[in-house]
Each structure stands twice: as structure tokens, then as C-alpha cells.
N, C-alpha and C positions, 0 to 999 in steps of 0.2 A: 792744720799746720800752724805752728806757733812762730810768730815773727819776733826776733830779738832786735831791739833798737839800742844803738849806742847813745849815750847822753854826753853832752858837752856843756861846759860852763857858758853862761851868757856874759859877754864882754861889756859890762856896764860903762867902762871908760870910753870905749869906741862909740857906743850909742850916744853917750852924753856929748862927746866931741862933735859928732855929726849934728846933733840937735843944736848946739851952740853955733856951729858954722852956718847952718841953713835956715835957722828960725826966721830970719828977717829977709830972706830971699828964696829963690827957687833953684834947686839942682836941675840943670837942663836934661839930665838923664831920665827925669820923671815928668809925666804929664801933670799940668796944673789943673786941679779939679775945682778951682774957685767958682767958675762960671756954671758949673753943673752940680751944685749942692755943697761945695766946700772941699777944701784940701786938708782939713785937720787930721782925718784918720789916715790918709795917704802919707802925710808927714810923719805921724807916729809909726806907721809901718816902715817907712824908710829908716827911722831911728832904730827900730827893733831889728831890721835887717842888718844895719851896720854893726849891731851887737851880737847877732846870731850867725850871719853869713850862710843861712840855710833857709830856702823856701820849701813849701810843701805844694807839690803840683797835683795833688788829688783833685780831680775835676769836680767832685761833688762838694767837698767841704775843706778844701785846701786854703793856702795863703801864698799867693804868688803875684808877681808883676813881670810882664814882658814888655807891655806898652799900655797906653791909655785905653786901648780897646781890647787888650788881651791880658786880663787880670782877674783875680778872684774877687767876689763880692767882699770878702773879709779884708782885702787890701785897703779899701776906701770907705767901707760902711761901718758905722759905729757899732751897731748891734752885732753885725757879722764878725767884726774883729773880736769882740768880747766872747762870742760863742766859740770862735776858733781857738783863742788862747786858753779858755777854761775847759775845753773838751779835747784838745789836741793830745793824742798819744802817738803821733807819727813824727814826721820830720818838721823842723822849724821850732820857733819859740813856744814855750808852754807856760801858762800862768794860772794863778789862783786868785779869786776875789778875796781880799783881805780887809781888815779894818785898818784905820790910819796907822796904828802902831806896828803894822806888818809891812809897811812900804819901805823901799830903799830908792835912792836915786837910780834912774834908769827904768823905773816902773811907770805905769800910766794911771791917769785919772780920767773918768768920763763923767760928763755933766748932763743932767736933765733940767731943762728950763721950764717945761710944762708939768713936770711931776709924773708923767706917764711913760715917756720914752726917753732914752738917752740919745743926745744929739750932738755932743761935742767931745772930742778926744784930745787930751793934753799929755805932754811928756814931761816927767818930773826930772829936773836937773839939779835941784838943791833942796836940802831939808836942814833947817837951822833950829827947829824947836818942835813943840807939840801942837801948835794950832794950825788951822788952815792958812793963816797968814805967814806961816813959817815954811810953806811948801812953794818953791818957785818952779815955774813951768816954762816950756817953750812950746809954741803952737803955730799952726797956719790957719788960714781963712781970715781970722783977725790976728795978724802976725804979732807975736809977742816973744820976748826973751826976758826971763826973770820976773814975769808977772806972778803975783801970789794967787793961789787958788781962792783964798778968802775975798779977793777983789772982784770975783765974778758974781753975777746975780743969778743964782740957780735955785732950783727946788730940791734936787737930790744930787748926790755924787756917789761914785763907787771907785774903788782902787783895785787894780790888777797888778799883782806882784809876779814878775817873771822868774820862774823857778829854775829853768834850764832849757836846753835846746836838744831836740831829737836830731841825730845826724846819721 
């Protein structure tokens, strides 16, 4: 049986507006994961949800949030979010790892501090040029709004461009 999926545009403006509104505080609709590993990827997921309006309730490899105890690993885990976005062919946002010249506002960047695993997710809210210091982000755990990617002390980085949304 072949399943046909409709595709919708990702609303970058809504995602960016959400990021700017909640970067320096917490939306009470969502659990704050700061005390249990960090809130960075949950915040990025909230931004992505604001721009996609569609979750994926697949129990094995979905992307969803009902509450702090009923959510997918991809909602709040750096590597799990990456895997979901780059392999998703079902409901919810879909992304592709790209080089820096393939990003737009509303995309994400993930950082590795130890060079082995990626440990931090950031949401891109502004791009003014071609260097890492020209990419401004919003993030949680260490709350920032308009911090430049180049200001972080990291070993590696990767970008995920949000292509569309399965609806």
C-alpha cells in the first residue's frame, strides 16, 4: 500500500516570531528541561512547531510533545532531533543537512563541543553575511537572543535546512 503525503510550506516567520518571543523566558505550555540535561532542543522544537503546526505521533521515530513526560526523544534530544528531521518522510517538519550557504532564517544549527557528539541546538533568527559571526541565533539552556554562532566555543557545527512539512 502506497501512502501519499501532502506537503505544506514551513512558516519561517511564525517560527522566528516564536523564537524571539520566548528566547529569554519559558512558555508555560512546555516543560523546562534545564535541570535534566538542558532545554535547547526542546526550545528549537517549539520554534519548529510554531512554523509547522504539525507533530508526528509515530511511537518509534516520531516528533511530538504532550507534556514533559509524554514526548518523543526527538523533541528534546539533539541527535534524535537531527535524525528525525533528516529522515522524516511522514508528518511534521522535514530537513536536510546543508552547508552554510544553504541555510535560511528559521533553520537550525547544532554544535559539538567535544568533536565527537553534537550537544547543543540553536535556532537561526537572522543572517546578515557569509561568516559564522553573521548568523544570529536564539537558544535556551544558556538563554540567548541575537547571539552570533561564531561567538560559541565549539569543535564542529552542522546546519539543518527545513525543507517543508508533511501534513
